[in-house]
N, C-alpha and C positions, 0 to 999 in steps of 0.2 A: 628699536631701543625701547619702546614700551613693554615688550614681552620680557626683556632681559631685566628691566627695572622691576616688573611685577614678580618674576621668579627670584630676583635677590631679596625683594621685600618679604616673600612667603618664607624664604629659608631663614632671614634674619628674625622673623616673627617667631619661627619654630624654635631657633636658638635661644631667644629670650624666654620663651615659655619653659623650656628644659632647664635653663639657667635659673629661672625664678623658682622653680621646683627645688633645686639645689640649695638656693638661699633659705627657703622655708624649712626643708628637711635636713639640711646638712647635719652630720654627725658632730662636728667639731667647729670651733671658731674659725679656724684657718681654712676649712671648706667654704664657710659663708663668705670669708674675705675674697677667696679666689673667685668665687660665683659672682660677687658684687663687681669685682674688677672685670670679669667677663662681660657682665651686663653693661658696663661703661664702654668697653670695646665694641660690643653689639650696637649700643646707641651711637657711636661715633662712626660705625660702619653704615648704619641707617642714615645718618646725616650725609655721609659721603655718596650714597646712593642717591639720596634726594638732590644733592648739589649736582650731581652728574645728569639726573634726569630733567632738572629744570634749568641747567646751565646757569645757576646762580652762584657766583663765587663768594657772596657775603657770608655763606654758611661756614666757610673754611676756618675763620677763628674760633668758632664754636667747636669744631671738630678738634682743634689743637688743644683749647681748654679742656675739653672732656678728657682727651687722652692725658694732659698734665694732671688734672684732679684725680684720675683713676690712679695713676702711678703714685702721686704723692700720698693718697689715702691708703693704698696698699703698703707703701713703705712705712709710713707712720704706724699702721696697725702692727705690721710685722717687728717693728722695733719695740713697741711698748705692750705687747700683748702679754696676758697673763696665761698660765698654763691651764688647761682644762681638767676638770676632775674625772675624767674617764679611765 
């Protein structure tokens, strides 16, 4: 189980780094919003790996909260976004 958790953590860390690059260098606002939503999903997946590794069920509400905040944030930005000047 430890090997699987380490592999999952490494893959999630790589995904977070690539997504962070997209947040910084994104050519448009929507690219950045999608990248931030992807970071939220990566963080939720990281918490899920941690919950599975430690068998601690108290992290599950935090996973649900991250998923809800990520969805609501993306929905709000897509609803009220202003066009880019590109």
